[in-house]
C-alpha positions in Angstrom: 69.6 24.4 -20.3 72.8 25.2 -18.4 76.0 23.3 -18.4 78.8 23.6 -15.8 82.0 22.0 -17.1 85.5 21.4 -15.7 87.6 21.1 -18.8 88.1 22.5 -22.3 85.9 21.0 -25.0 84.3 21.5 -28.4 80.7 20.5 -29.2 79.3 19.9 -32.6 75.5 20.2 -32.7 73.6 19.0 -35.8 69.9 19.6 -36.0 67.4 18.1 -38.4 67.5 20.3 -41.5 63.8 20.0 -41.9 62.3 20.4 -38.4 65.1 21.7 -36.2 64.1 25.3 -35.9 64.8 27.3 -32.7 63.7 30.8 -31.9 66.9 31.7 -30.0 66.2 34.7 -27.9 69.5 34.8 -26.1 72.7 33.0 -26.0 75.5 34.0 -23.7 78.8 32.7 -22.3 79.8 33.6 -18.8 83.4 33.5 -17.8 84.5 32.3 -14.4 84.7 34.7 -11.4 81.6 36.6 -12.3 82.9 38.3 -15.5 80.3 38.7 -18.1 80.9 38.7 -21.8 78.5 40.5 -24.2 75.2 38.8 -24.9 74.9 37.3 -28.4 71.3 37.5 -29.6 69.6 36.1 -32.7 66.0 37.0 -33.3 63.4 35.1 -35.3 63.2 31.4 -36.2 66.4 30.0 -37.5 68.2 26.7 -37.7 70.5 26.6 -34.7 74.1 27.1 -35.7 73.5 27.4 -39.4 76.6 28.8 -41.1 77.8 30.1 -37.7 81.3 28.9 -38.5 81.3 29.0 -42.2 79.8 25.6 -42.7 76.6 25.0 -44.6 75.3 21.9 -42.8 74.3 23.6 -39.6 77.3 22.7 -37.5 78.3 25.1 -34.7 81.5 24.9 -32.7 81.7 26.5 -29.3 84.8 26.5 -27.2 84.5 27.3 -23.5 87.3 27.9 -21.0 87.7 26.5 -17.6 84.8 27.3 -15.2 82.6 28.7 -17.9 78.8 28.3 -18.3 76.6 27.8 -21.3 73.2 29.5 -20.8 70.4 29.3 -23.3 67.1 30.9 -22.3 63.7 29.6 -23.5 62.8 31.5 -26.7 59.2 30.1 -26.8 59.3 28.4 -30.2 56.5 25.8 -30.1 56.6 23.8 -26.9 60.3 23.6 -26.3 61.6 26.9 -27.6 65.4 26.7 -27.3 65.6 24.4 -24.4 68.2 22.0 -25.8 69.2 18.8 -24.0 72.9 17.8 -24.3 73.0 14.0 -24.3 76.5 12.9 -23.5 77.0 9.9 -25.9 73.3 9.2 -25.4 73.8 8.4 -21.8 71.3 10.8 -20.4 67.8 9.2 -20.2 64.7 10.8 -21.8 63.0 11.2 -18.4 65.9 13.5 -17.2 64.9 16.1 -19.8 61.2 15.7 -19.1 61.8 16.2 -15.3 63.9 19.3 -16.0 61.7 21.0 -18.6 58.2 19.6 -18.2 58.2 18.6 -21.9 58.7 15.4 -23.7 61.7 15.3 -26.0 60.5 15.3 -29.7 62.4 12.9 -31.8 62.9 15.4 -34.5 64.3 18.1 -32.3 67.8 16.7 -31.6 69.2 14.1 -34.0 72.5 13.6 -32.3 75.3 15.2 -30.5 79.0 14.5 -31.1 81.7 15.6 -28.6 85.4 16.0 -29.5 88.2 16.9 -27.2 86.2 15.2 -24.4 88.5 15.6 -21.4 86.3 15.7 -18.4 82.9 14.9 -16.9 80.1 17.4 -17.0 77.7 18.2 -14.2 74.3 19.4 -15.2 72.3 22.0 -13.3 68.8 23.1 -14.4 67.7 26.6 -13.6 70.0 26.8 -10.6 73.0 28.9 -11.7 71.5 32.2 -10.7 70.6 30.9 -7.2 74.1 29.5 -6.7 75.7 32.8 -7.9 73.5 34.9 -5.5 74.5 32.5 -2.6 78.2 32.7 -3.4 78.4 36.4 -4.1 78.5 38.0 -0.7 78.1 41.7 -1.0 78.0 43.5 2.4 77.4 47.2 2.7 77.9 49.0 6.1 76.8 52.2 7.6 79.0 55.2 6.9 81.3 56.7 9.6 79.4 59.5 11.3 79.6 61.6 14.4 77.9 61.5 17.8 75.8 58.7 19.1 75.0 57.5 15.7 78.5 56.1 15.2 78.6 52.4 15.6 82.4 51.9 15.1 82.8 51.5 18.8 80.9 48.2 18.6 83.7 46.7 16.6 86.4 47.4 19.1 88.4 44.3 20.3 88.1 43.2 23.9 91.1 44.1 26.1 92.0 46.7 23.5 95.0 48.4 25.1 96.7 45.1 26.0 96.2 43.8 22.4 97.6 47.1 20.9 100.7 47.0 23.0 101.3 43.4 22.0 101.0 44.3 18.4 103.7 46.9 18.6 106.1 45.2 21.0 108.4 44.1 18.2 108.0 47.3 16.1 110.8 49.8 16.3 110.1 53.6 16.3 110.3 55.0 12.7 109.1 51.7 11.2 107.0 51.8 8.0 103.7 50.2 8.7 102.4 50.0 5.1 103.0 46.2 5.2 101.7 45.8 8.7 98.9 43.2 8.8 96.2 43.8 11.4 94.1 40.9 12.7 90.4 41.1 12.1 89.9 42.1 15.7 91.2 45.5 14.8 89.3 46.0 11.5 86.3 48.0 10.7 83.9 46.0 8.4 84.9 48.1 5.4 87.8 48.8 3.1 89.9 52.0 3.0 88.4 52.6 -0.5 84.9 52.7 1.0 86.1 55.2 3.6 87.6 57.5 0.9 84.4 57.1 -1.1 82.1 57.9 1.8 83.8 61.2 2.3 82.6 62.2 -1.2 79.1 60.6 -1.6 77.9 60.4 2.1 76.8 63.8 3.1 73.6 65.1 4.7 73.6 68.3 2.5 74.6 68.9 -1.1 77.8 70.9 -0.6 79.0 70.3 -4.1 76.0 72.0 -5.6 76.7 75.0 -3.3 80.3 75.1 -4.7 79.0 75.2 -8.2 76.1 77.7 -7.6 78.2 80.4 -5.9 77.7 83.7 -7.7 81.2 85.0 -7.3 84.7 83.4 -7.3 84.9 84.2 -3.5 81.5 82.6 -2.8 82.6 79.4 -4.7 85.9 79.3 -2.9 84.4 79.6 0.5 82.0 76.7 -0.4 85.0 74.6 -1.5 86.7 75.2 1.8 83.5 74.0 3.6 83.3 71.0 1.3 87.0 70.2 2.0 86.4 70.2 5.7 83.4 67.8 5.2 85.8 65.1 3.8 87.4 64.8 7.3 85.4 62.0 8.9 85.5 60.7 12.5 88.1 58.1 13.3 87.9 55.6 16.2 91.0 54.6 18.0 91.7 50.8 17.9 90.0 49.9 14.7 91.0 50.5 11.0 89.6 49.7 7.6 91.1 46.9 5.4 94.1 47.6 3.3 92.7 47.4 -0.2 94.0 44.7 -2.6 95.5 45.6 -5.9 92.8 46.4 -8.5 90.1 46.6 -5.9 87.3 49.1 -6.8 84.5 50.9 -5.2 81.7 52.2 -7.4 78.7 54.2 -5.9 76.2 56.8 -7.1 74.3 59.4 -5.2 71.8 61.4 -7.3 73.7 62.6 -10.4 77.1 62.1 -8.7 78.9 58.9 -9.8 82.0 57.9 -7.8 84.7 55.3 -8.8 87.8 54.4 -6.8 90.5 51.9 -7.7 93.5 50.7 -5.8 96.3 51.3 -8.4 99.2 50.1 -6.2 99.4 47.7 -3.2 103.0 48.3 -2.1 103.0 51.2 -1.6 99.2 51.6 -1.2 98.0 54.2 -3.7 94.3 55.0 -4.3 92.8 56.8 -7.3 89.4 58.4 -7.4 87.3 59.8 -10.2 83.8 61.3 -9.7 81.6 63.2 -12.1 78.3 65.0 -11.9 77.1 65.7 -15.4 74.2 67.8 -14.3 76.3 70.2 -12.3 79.3 69.7 -14.6 81.6 68.8 -11.8 84.6 66.5 -11.8 86.9 65.2 -9.1 90.2 63.4 -9.5 92.2 62.2 -6.5 95.5 60.3 -6.2 96.7 59.7 -2.7 99.1 57.5 -0.8 99.0 57.0 3.0 102.4 56.6 4.7 101.9 55.3 8.3 104.9 55.2 10.7 105.3 54.1 14.3 106.8 56.8 16.5 107.0 54.9 19.8 104.1 56.5 21.6 101.9 57.2 18.5 101.2 56.3 14.9 101.2 59.0 12.3 99.8 58.4 8.8 100.8 61.1 6.4 98.7 61.2 3.3 100.6 62.2 0.2 99.0 63.3 -3.1 96.7 65.9 -4.6 92.9 66.2 -4.7 91.4 68.1 -7.6 87.9 69.5 -7.7 86.9 71.0 -11.1 83.9 73.4 -11.5 83.8 73.1 -15.3 81.0 75.6 -15.8 83.3 78.3 -14.3 86.6 77.0 -15.7 88.0 76.7 -12.1 90.2 73.9 -10.7 90.8 73.6 -7.0 93.8 71.6 -5.8 94.2 70.5 -2.2 95.9 68.0 0.0 94.4 66.3 3.1 95.3 66.2 6.8 97.3 63.4 8.4 95.9 60.9 10.8 97.5 60.9 14.3 96.9 57.9 16.6 98.2 58.5 20.2 98.8 55.3 22.2 100.2 56.8 25.5 99.7 58.4 27.9 96.0 58.7 26.6 94.7 57.0 23.6 93.2 59.2 20.9 92.6 59.5 17.1 92.5 62.8 15.3 93.4 64.6 12.1 96.4 66.8 12.2 98.6 68.9 9.9 98.0 71.7 7.4 95.7 71.6 4.4 96.3 74.1 1.5 93.5 74.8 -1.0 94.5 76.7 -4.1 92.6 78.0 -7.2 95.0 79.0 -9.9 92.4 80.8 -12.0 91.3 83.2 -9.2 94.5 83.4 -7.2 92.7 82.5 -3.9 94.4 80.3 -1.3 93.2 78.8 2.0 95.5 77.4 4.7 93.7 75.2 7.3 95.5 73.9 10.3 94.1 70.8 12.0 95.2 70.5 15.6 94.5 69.2 19.1 95.8 70.8 22.3 96.3 68.5 25.3 96.6 69.6 29.0 98.8 67.8 31.6 99.7 64.2 30.7 97.3 64.3 27.7 94.1 64.7 29.7 91.5 67.3 28.8 92.4 69.9 26.3 90.7 71.2 23.1 90.3 68.5 20.4 89.4 68.5 16.7 90.3 72.2 16.3 90.6 73.8 12.9 92.1 77.2 12.3 93.1 79.0 9.2 92.8 81.8 6.7 91.8 82.7 3.2 94.1 85.1 1.4 94.8 86.6 -2.0 98.0 85.0 -3.3 99.0 88.1 -5.4 99.0 90.5 -2.4 99.2 87.9 0.4 96.4 89.9 2.1 94.3 87.9 4.6 90.7 88.2 3.6 89.0 85.8 6.0 89.9 83.9 9.1 88.6 80.4 9.8 88.0 79.0 13.3 86.1 76.2 14.9 86.0 72.4 15.2 85.7 70.2 12.2 83.3 67.8 13.9 80.9 70.6 14.9 80.9 74.2 13.8 83.3 76.2 11.7 83.0 79.9 11.4 84.4 82.5 8.9 85.3 86.1 9.9 85.7 88.9 7.4 88.9 90.7 8.4 87.8 94.0 6.9 84.1 94.2 8.1 84.4 92.0 11.2 81.4 90.0 10.2 81.2 86.3 11.4 79.1 83.6 9.9 78.9 79.8 10.0 80.2 78.1 6.8 80.1 74.5 8.1 77.9 72.6 10.5 79.0 68.9 10.9 75.6 68.1 12.5 73.9 68.9 9.2 76.5 67.1 7.0 77.6 64.1 9.1 74.4 62.9 10.8 71.5 60.9 9.6 73.8 59.0 7.1 72.3 55.7 6.0 73.9 52.5 4.6 74.1 52.5 0.8 71.6 50.4 -1.1 72.4 47.5 -3.5 70.3 48.2 -6.6 71.5 45.5 -9.0 73.8 42.7 -7.7 74.5 41.3 -11.2 76.1 44.6 -12.2 78.5 44.6 -9.2 82.1 44.0 -10.3 84.0 41.2 -8.8 86.6 43.8 -7.7 84.0 45.8 -5.7 85.1 46.3 -2.1 81.8 45.2 -0.7 82.2 41.9 -2.6 85.9 41.3 -2.1 85.6 41.7 1.7 82.0 40.6 2.0 82.6 37.4 4.0 85.0 39.1 6.3 82.7 42.1 6.9 79.8 39.8 7.7 81.9 37.8 10.2 83.2 41.0 11.9 79.6 42.3 12.2 78.6 39.0 13.7 81.7 39.0 15.9 82.6 35.5 14.6 86.4 36.1 14.9 87.4 32.6 13.7 85.4 32.9 10.5 86.7 36.4 10.1 90.3 35.2 10.4 89.6 32.5 7.8 87.9 35.0 5.4 90.9 37.4 5.6 93.4 34.7 5.0 91.4 33.5 2.0 91.5 37.0 0.4 95.3 37.4 1.1 96.2 34.0 -0.2 94.2 34.6 -3.4 96.2 37.8 -4.0 99.5 36.1 -3.4 98.5 33.4 -5.9 97.7 36.1 -8.5 101.0 37.8 -7.9 102.9 34.5 -8.4 100.9 33.8 -11.6 101.7 37.3 -13.1 105.4 36.9 -12.2 105.5 33.4 -13.8 104.0 34.9 -17.0 106.2 38.0 -16.9 103.0 40.2 -16.8 102.6 43.5 -15.1 99.3 44.6 -13.5 97.6 47.5 -15.4 94.9 49.7 -14.0 91.5 49.3 -15.8 90.2 52.7 -15.0 93.2 55.1 -14.8 96.4 55.9 -16.6 99.1 55.7 -13.8 102.6 57.2 -13.6 105.1 57.3 -10.8 107.9 59.8 -10.9 110.1 61.9 -8.6 107.1 64.2 -7.9 105.0 61.3 -6.7 102.1 59.2 -8.1 99.8 60.7 -10.7 96.7 59.3 -12.3 94.2 60.4 -14.9 90.9 58.6 -15.6 90.6 56.6 -18.8 86.9 57.5 -19.3 85.6 61.0 -19.4 82.7 60.3 -17.1 81.9 57.7 -14.4 78.9 55.5 -15.3 75.9 55.0 -13.0 76.8 52.5 -10.2 74.8 49.4 -9.1 75.1 50.7 -5.5 73.5 54.0 -4.5 74.0 56.2 -1.4 71.0 57.7 0.3 
């Protein structure tokens, strides 16, 4: 029997001391907004509520907060098990119970019910809560960003794109900070920035992380880490962008033995933390990064501050690296590309890599060589260049041994970034309310259906809910605290460390 209630109340339930036995298999209280408290289980035949609150006459008091649910599953004792009918002041007729359960109400089962603190009406639903939850919980997963013809990000582009973009920036001055700039749904990809960060880790066509761990020598492992770092640069489409994550938003996905968890630990400025662990390979990743987009008049450049760590624990090696900046050119020719220098450093081995992301344009921005990556691997103690890196991060990257002159391919984007499939939802009940695919589910569905009015309403709903939460915290003098990371912000920037040693298996799996 399930009760939805609107107020705060206490129920006293007295059962016949002679016959009122219930085999209570499961009793649980669900808080509002999908949060689940632990299940309380009592096995074997017992009088319901006996001595549960220190009383000897079988009285049980249960206080439920606003929006909670009381759920008792049939334990199978006799004919009625633990299906208990709550009769509000004896106003619910006997046939209501019989219709709901298929059984007659034995006179000895329930003697009477007394309600105190009766402040509101109660609405009864029989075996409908799970169906209602499934209908309300909109969890939408989308295909990862990929390269070539498989990419479907172009299908989300707004009509009259250039005209709309120019209208967006007509009142924005060069040098303006765009972290608080709100994009209409017409310019959104159907996914959060957290999902984009996560995809760069768990969505790959080949297991580059295992190659990093299985390298026989420090140099072999370092070269594999360079290739893995390049693989985290994913294609970007001009004119569309992911959602700006809300404070406390999470994204939790597993692929094989790799479990990945991201959390938005700050909204203004936007800061994202990532923790990923692979217990089989004994690999750990910790990221803390903050994008800083600025409008430069003819382009938008989003510098990404922060450090990414990759730990190969079997070898006692930690690799630290930054990531390239995103450059969006508006005129004379629209384009989206990664730019800047990425430095990869391993303190234990003294090896360093410097990778330069660049694009060369010809006259007036037409033609040119795009998505170029050039760099070198050197020994930091002698500053001697050991290898040269050259290629395109969206196709082939080669490595040249400066001593022997040998050239080999270390990265093939066609192997890594093609054939990527949409993650699979394995267990919807285990998805957190803060999960990106749930927070933005209605908006993502509307964008995919190109229902722009519904998309606008869904986005406004999320934003207004966040504003209400901020006002509530301010009125109570509360400060938001991360659930998964210890966070600090000092002169050197944002830092985060995971609270848990390992990331648990997620209810969403990448293929």
